[in-house]
The first five atom37 places (N, CA, C, CB, O) and aatype in JSON, in Angstrom:
{
  "aatype": [12, 8, 5, 15, 3, 3, 3, 1, 2, 8, 8, 0, 0, 10, 6, 16, 17, 1, 7, 15, 17, 11, 13, 10, 0, 13, 7, 10, 9, 19, 10, 0, 18, 10, 19, 0, 9, 6, 1, 14, 5, 17, 13, 19, 10, 1, 14, 0, 16, 7, 16, 0, 9, 0, 10, 0, 15, 0, 0, 6, 0, 0, 14, 0, 11, 11, 15, 3, 0, 3, 15, 0, 11, 14],
  "atom_mask": [
    [1, 1, 1, 1, 1],
    [1, 1, 1, 1, 1],
    [1, 1, 1, 1, 1],
    [1, 1, 1, 1, 1],
    [1, 1, 1, 1, 1],
    [1, 1, 1, 1, 1],
    [1, 1, 1, 1, 1],
    [1, 1, 1, 1, 1],
    [1, 1, 1, 1, 1],
    [1, 1, 1, 1, 1],
    [1, 1, 1, 1, 1],
    [1, 1, 1, 1, 1],
    [1, 1, 1, 1, 1],
    [1, 1, 1, 1, 1],
    [1, 1, 1, 1, 1],
    [1, 1, 1, 1, 1],
    [1, 1, 1, 1, 1],
    [1, 1, 1, 1, 1],
    [1, 1, 1, 0, 1],
    [1, 1, 1, 1, 1],
    [1, 1, 1, 1, 1],
    [1, 1, 1, 1, 1],
    [1, 1, 1, 1, 1],
    [1, 1, 1, 1, 1],
    [1, 1, 1, 1, 1],
    [1, 1, 1, 1, 1],
    [1, 1, 1, 0, 1],
    [1, 1, 1, 1, 1],
    [1, 1, 1, 1, 1],
    [1, 1, 1, 1, 1],
    [1, 1, 1, 1, 1],
    [1, 1, 1, 1, 1],
    [1, 1, 1, 1, 1],
    [1, 1, 1, 1, 1],
    [1, 1, 1, 1, 1],
    [1, 1, 1, 1, 1],
    [1, 1, 1, 1, 1],
    [1, 1, 1, 1, 1],
    [1, 1, 1, 1, 1],
    [1, 1, 1, 1, 1],
    [1, 1, 1, 1, 1],
    [1, 1, 1, 1, 1],
    [1, 1, 1, 1, 1],
    [1, 1, 1, 1, 1],
    [1, 1, 1, 1, 1],
    [1, 1, 1, 1, 1],
    [1, 1, 1, 1, 1],
    [1, 1, 1, 1, 1],
    [1, 1, 1, 1, 1],
    [1, 1, 1, 0, 1],
    [1, 1, 1, 1, 1],
    [1, 1, 1, 1, 1],
    [1, 1, 1, 1, 1],
    [1, 1, 1, 1, 1],
    [1, 1, 1, 1, 1],
    [1, 1, 1, 1, 1],
    [1, 1, 1, 1, 1],
    [1, 1, 1, 1, 1],
    [1, 1, 1, 1, 1],
    [1, 1, 1, 1, 1],
    [1, 1, 1, 1, 1],
    [1, 1, 1, 1, 1],
    [1, 1, 1, 1, 1],
    [1, 1, 1, 1, 1],
    [1, 1, 1, 1, 1],
    [1, 1, 1, 1, 1],
    [1, 1, 1, 1, 1],
    [1, 1, 1, 1, 1],
    [1, 1, 1, 1, 1],
    [1, 1, 1, 1, 1],
    [1, 1, 1, 1, 1],
    [1, 1, 1, 1, 1],
    [1, 1, 1, 1, 1],
    [1, 1, 1, 1, 1]
  ],
  "atom_positions": [
    [[129.54, 138.65, 128.57], [128.55, 139.7, 128.55], [127.21, 139.13, 129.02], [128.43, 140.31, 127.14], [126.81, 138.03, 128.66]],
    [[126.56, 139.92, 129.81], [125.27, 139.51, 130.34], [124.15, 140.21, 129.59], [125.18, 139.81, 131.84], [124.27, 141.36, 129.16]],
    [[123.04, 139.48, 129.44], [121.89, 140.09, 128.79], [121.12, 140.91, 129.81], [120.97, 139.01, 128.16], [121.12, 140.6, 131.01]],
    [[120.5, 141.94, 129.34], [119.68, 142.75, 130.25], [118.36, 142.02, 130.52], [119.42, 144.16, 129.65], [118.01, 141.06, 129.83]],
    [[117.66, 142.5, 131.52], [116.38, 141.88, 131.88], [115.36, 142.0, 130.74], [115.81, 142.53, 133.14], [114.56, 141.09, 130.53]],
    [[115.4, 143.11, 130.01], [114.48, 143.28, 128.88], [114.74, 142.23, 127.81], [114.62, 144.69, 128.27], [113.8, 141.66, 127.25]],
    [[116.0, 141.96, 127.53], [116.33, 140.95, 126.52], [115.87, 139.56, 126.97], [117.84, 140.94, 126.25], [115.35, 138.78, 126.17]],
    [[116.08, 139.28, 128.24], [115.66, 137.97, 128.77], [114.14, 137.83, 128.71], [116.14, 137.79, 130.23], [113.62, 136.78, 128.31]],
    [[113.43, 138.87, 129.1], [111.96, 138.83, 129.07], [111.44, 138.69, 127.64], [111.37, 140.08, 129.72], [110.51, 137.94, 127.38]],
    [[112.06, 139.42, 126.72], [111.65, 139.34, 125.32], [111.92, 137.94, 124.76], [112.39, 140.41, 124.47], [111.09, 137.37, 124.06]],
    [[113.08, 137.4, 125.09], [113.43, 136.05, 124.62], [112.46, 135.01, 125.2], [114.89, 135.7, 125.0], [112.02, 134.11, 124.49]],
    [[112.13, 135.13, 126.48], [111.21, 134.2, 127.12], [109.82, 134.3, 126.5], [111.13, 134.47, 128.63], [109.16, 133.29, 126.25]],
    [[109.38, 135.53, 126.24], [108.06, 135.71, 125.62], [108.04, 135.14, 124.21], [107.68, 137.18, 125.59], [107.04, 134.54, 123.79]],
    [[109.13, 135.32, 123.47], [109.22, 134.79, 122.11], [109.19, 133.27, 122.11], [110.5, 135.3, 121.42], [108.52, 132.65, 121.29]],
    [[109.92, 132.66, 123.04], [109.93, 131.21, 123.14], [108.55, 130.68, 123.54], [110.99, 130.75, 124.15], [108.12, 129.64, 123.05]],
    [[107.87, 131.37, 124.43], [106.51, 130.97, 124.83], [105.56, 131.04, 123.64], [105.99, 131.86, 125.98], [104.75, 130.15, 123.43]],
    [[105.67, 132.12, 122.88], [104.83, 132.3, 121.69], [105.09, 131.19, 120.67], [105.08, 133.68, 121.05], [104.15, 130.61, 120.13]],
    [[106.35, 130.89, 120.42], [106.71, 129.82, 119.47], [106.18, 128.47, 119.95], [108.23, 129.75, 119.28], [105.63, 127.7, 119.16]],
    [[106.35, 128.2, 121.22], [105.86, 126.94, 121.78], [104.35, 126.81, 121.67], [0.0, 0.0, 0.0], [103.82, 125.74, 121.36]],
    [[103.66, 127.91, 121.92], [102.19, 127.89, 121.82], [101.74, 127.6, 120.39], [101.59, 129.22, 122.3], [100.83, 126.81, 120.17]],
    [[102.4, 128.25, 119.41], [102.03, 128.02, 118.01], [102.34, 126.59, 117.57], [102.75, 129.01, 117.11], [101.57, 125.98, 116.83]],
    [[103.47, 126.07, 118.02], [103.82, 124.68, 117.67], [102.81, 123.71, 118.28], [105.25, 124.33, 118.16], [102.4, 122.75, 117.63]],
    [[102.41, 123.96, 119.52], [101.43, 123.1, 120.16], [100.08, 123.19, 119.45], [101.27, 123.49, 121.64], [99.4, 122.17, 119.27]],
    [[99.68, 124.39, 119.05], [98.43, 124.56, 118.31], [98.49, 123.84, 116.97], [98.13, 126.06, 118.09], [97.53, 123.16, 116.58]],
    [[99.6, 123.97, 116.25], [99.75, 123.3, 114.96], [99.69, 121.79, 115.13], [101.07, 123.71, 114.29], [99.04, 121.1, 114.34]],
    [[100.34, 121.26, 116.14], [100.31, 119.82, 116.4], [98.88, 119.37, 116.69], [101.23, 119.46, 117.59], [98.44, 118.35, 116.17]],
    [[98.16, 120.12, 117.5], [96.78, 119.78, 117.82], [95.88, 119.78, 116.6], [0.0, 0.0, 0.0], [95.03, 118.9, 116.45]],
    [[96.07, 120.75, 115.72], [95.26, 120.81, 114.5], [95.58, 119.65, 113.55], [95.48, 122.14, 113.78], [94.69, 119.11, 112.9]],
    [[96.86, 119.28, 113.49], [97.24, 118.14, 112.65], [96.63, 116.85, 113.18], [98.77, 118.01, 112.57], [96.13, 116.03, 112.41]],
    [[96.67, 116.67, 114.49], [96.07, 115.48, 115.09], [94.57, 115.47, 114.85], [96.38, 115.41, 116.61], [94.0, 114.43, 114.54]],
    [[93.92, 116.61, 115.0], [92.49, 116.7, 114.75], [92.16, 116.35, 113.3], [91.98, 118.1, 115.08], [91.22, 115.59, 113.03]],
    [[92.93, 116.89, 112.36], [92.7, 116.59, 110.94], [92.89, 115.1, 110.67], [93.66, 117.41, 110.05], [92.13, 114.51, 109.9]],
    [[93.89, 114.49, 111.29], [94.12, 113.05, 111.12], [92.94, 112.24, 111.66], [95.42, 112.61, 111.82], [92.46, 111.33, 110.99]],
    [[92.48, 112.58, 112.84], [91.37, 111.84, 113.44], [90.09, 111.99, 112.62], [91.13, 112.31, 114.87], [89.32, 111.04, 112.5]],
    [[89.86, 113.16, 112.07], [88.68, 113.36, 111.22], [88.84, 112.56, 109.93], [88.46, 114.86, 110.9], [87.88, 111.95, 109.45]],
    [[90.04, 112.56, 109.36], [90.28, 111.89, 108.08], [90.13, 110.38, 108.2], [91.66, 112.23, 107.56], [89.62, 109.75, 107.27]],
    [[90.56, 109.79, 109.3], [90.46, 108.32, 109.39], [89.02, 107.86, 109.59], [91.32, 107.81, 110.54], [88.72, 106.68, 109.4]],
    [[88.16, 108.77, 109.96], [86.74, 108.43, 110.08], [86.01, 108.51, 108.75], [86.06, 109.35, 111.09], [84.86, 108.08, 108.65]],
    [[86.65, 109.05, 107.73], [86.0, 109.24, 106.43], [86.87, 108.68, 105.3], [85.72, 110.73, 106.18], [87.48, 109.44, 104.55]],
    [[86.91, 107.36, 105.18], [87.76, 106.76, 104.13], [87.25, 107.06, 102.73], [87.83, 105.25, 104.32], [88.02, 106.96, 101.77]],
    [[85.99, 107.43, 102.59], [85.47, 107.75, 101.26], [86.13, 108.99, 100.66], [83.95, 107.95, 101.33], [86.06, 109.2, 99.45]],
    [[86.77, 109.8, 101.48], [87.49, 110.96, 100.97], [88.7, 110.55, 100.14], [87.94, 111.85, 102.12], [89.17, 111.33, 99.31]],
    [[89.2, 109.34, 100.35], [90.45, 108.92, 99.73], [90.24, 107.91, 98.6], [91.35, 108.33, 100.76], [91.2, 107.29, 98.15]],
    [[89.01, 107.75, 98.15], [88.71, 106.85, 97.04], [88.94, 107.63, 95.75], [87.25, 106.29, 97.12], [88.43, 108.73, 95.59]],
    [[89.69, 107.04, 94.85], [89.93, 107.7, 93.56], [88.73, 107.5, 92.66], [91.22, 107.15, 92.89], [88.3, 106.38, 92.42]],
    [[88.2, 108.59, 92.17], [87.05, 108.54, 91.28], [87.4, 109.26, 89.98], [85.79, 109.16, 91.94], [88.23, 110.17, 89.98]],
    [[86.78, 108.85, 88.89], [87.03, 109.57, 87.63], [86.58, 111.02, 87.75], [86.29, 108.87, 86.46], [85.57, 111.32, 88.38]],
    [[87.33, 111.9, 87.14], [87.06, 113.33, 87.29], [86.18, 113.89, 86.18], [88.36, 114.09, 87.33], [85.5, 114.9, 86.4]],
    [[86.17, 113.28, 85.0], [85.39, 113.82, 83.89], [84.39, 112.8, 83.39], [86.32, 114.26, 82.74], [84.45, 111.62, 83.75]],
    [[83.46, 113.26, 82.56], [82.47, 112.36, 81.99], [83.11, 111.29, 81.12], [0.0, 0.0, 0.0], [82.66, 110.14, 81.11]],
    [[84.13, 111.66, 80.38], [84.82, 110.68, 79.52], [85.49, 109.62, 80.38], [85.86, 111.38, 78.62], [85.44, 108.43, 80.06]],
    [[86.13, 110.04, 81.45], [86.8, 109.09, 82.34], [85.78, 108.16, 83.0], [87.61, 109.84, 83.41], [86.06, 106.98, 83.18]],
    [[84.62, 108.69, 83.36], [83.57, 107.86, 83.95], [83.1, 106.82, 82.94], [82.38, 108.72, 84.44], [82.92, 105.65, 83.29]],
    [[82.89, 107.23, 81.7], [82.44, 106.31, 80.66], [83.48, 105.22, 80.41], [82.15, 107.06, 79.36], [83.13, 104.05, 80.27]],
    [[84.75, 105.59, 80.36], [85.81, 104.6, 80.15], [85.9, 103.64, 81.33], [87.15, 105.29, 79.92], [86.1, 102.44, 81.13]],
    [[85.77, 104.15, 82.53], [85.82, 103.29, 83.71], [84.64, 102.33, 83.74], [85.84, 104.14, 85.0], [84.8, 101.15, 84.08]],
    [[83.47, 102.8, 83.38], [82.28, 101.94, 83.34], [82.43, 100.87, 82.27], [81.02, 102.78, 83.09], [82.06, 99.72, 82.49]],
    [[82.95, 101.24, 81.12], [83.14, 100.28, 80.04], [84.17, 99.22, 80.42], [83.57, 101.0, 78.75], [84.01, 98.05, 80.07]],
    [[85.19, 99.62, 81.11], [86.23, 98.66, 81.52], [85.69, 97.68, 82.55], [87.45, 99.4, 82.09], [86.06, 96.51, 82.53]],
    [[84.83, 98.13, 83.42], [84.25, 97.24, 84.43], [83.23, 96.29, 83.82], [83.6, 98.05, 85.55], [83.13, 95.14, 84.25]],
    [[82.49, 96.75, 82.82], [81.42, 95.95, 82.24], [81.92, 94.97, 81.19], [80.39, 96.86, 81.63], [81.24, 93.98, 80.9]],
    [[83.07, 95.22, 80.61], [83.57, 94.36, 79.53], [84.02, 93.01, 80.08], [84.74, 95.05, 78.79], [84.73, 92.96, 81.08]],
    [[83.61, 91.92, 79.42], [84.06, 90.61, 79.86], [85.54, 90.42, 79.49], [83.18, 89.48, 79.23], [86.04, 91.04, 78.56]],
    [[86.19, 89.57, 80.23], [87.61, 89.3, 79.94], [87.7, 88.5, 78.65], [88.29, 88.53, 81.13], [86.99, 87.51, 78.48]],
    [[88.56, 88.93, 77.76], [88.73, 88.24, 76.48], [89.89, 87.27, 76.59], [88.98, 89.26, 75.32], [90.91, 87.56, 77.22]],
    [[89.72, 86.14, 75.99], [90.8, 85.16, 75.96], [91.62, 85.39, 74.7], [90.26, 83.71, 76.02], [91.08, 85.63, 73.62]],
    [[92.91, 85.32, 74.85], [93.77, 85.48, 73.68], [93.84, 84.15, 72.93], [95.2, 85.95, 74.1], [93.42, 83.12, 73.45]],
    [[94.38, 84.17, 71.71], [94.5, 82.95, 70.93], [95.42, 81.94, 71.59], [95.01, 83.27, 69.54], [95.22, 80.73, 71.45]],
    [[96.41, 82.41, 72.31], [97.35, 81.51, 72.96], [96.65, 80.78, 74.11], [98.58, 82.28, 73.46], [96.97, 79.62, 74.37]],
    [[95.73, 81.44, 74.79], [95.02, 80.8, 75.9], [94.02, 79.76, 75.4], [94.31, 81.85, 76.74], [93.81, 78.74, 76.05]],
    [[93.41, 80.01, 74.25], [92.36, 79.1, 73.76], [92.94, 77.88, 73.06], [91.44, 79.84, 72.81], [92.26, 76.86, 72.95]],
    [[94.18, 77.95, 72.59], [94.79, 76.81, 71.91], [95.17, 75.77, 72.94], [96.05, 77.24, 71.08], [95.8, 76.08, 73.96]],
    [[94.79, 74.51, 72.67], [95.1, 73.43, 73.59], [96.3, 72.66, 73.06], [93.88, 72.48, 73.78], [96.37, 72.38, 71.87]],
    [[97.23, 72.33, 73.9], [98.42, 71.58, 73.43], [98.13, 70.14, 73.11], [99.51, 71.63, 74.46], [99.04, 69.41, 72.7]]
  ]
}
């Protein structure tokens, strides 16, 4: 069975439309990637709440404690 000219034209137009959208999506993804690699500060994990900020600050400021096993000399 052969397709009519209308079916062929509709199929060709549909394929063109799909290809255009795929190309647009690819271009937008590449653009988003290029913008993102220029801004590494977007990917730094930061505390989200005041409590988390306080805990993070306290952890950074606290000196390292030696355990009893480390301080005992053989």
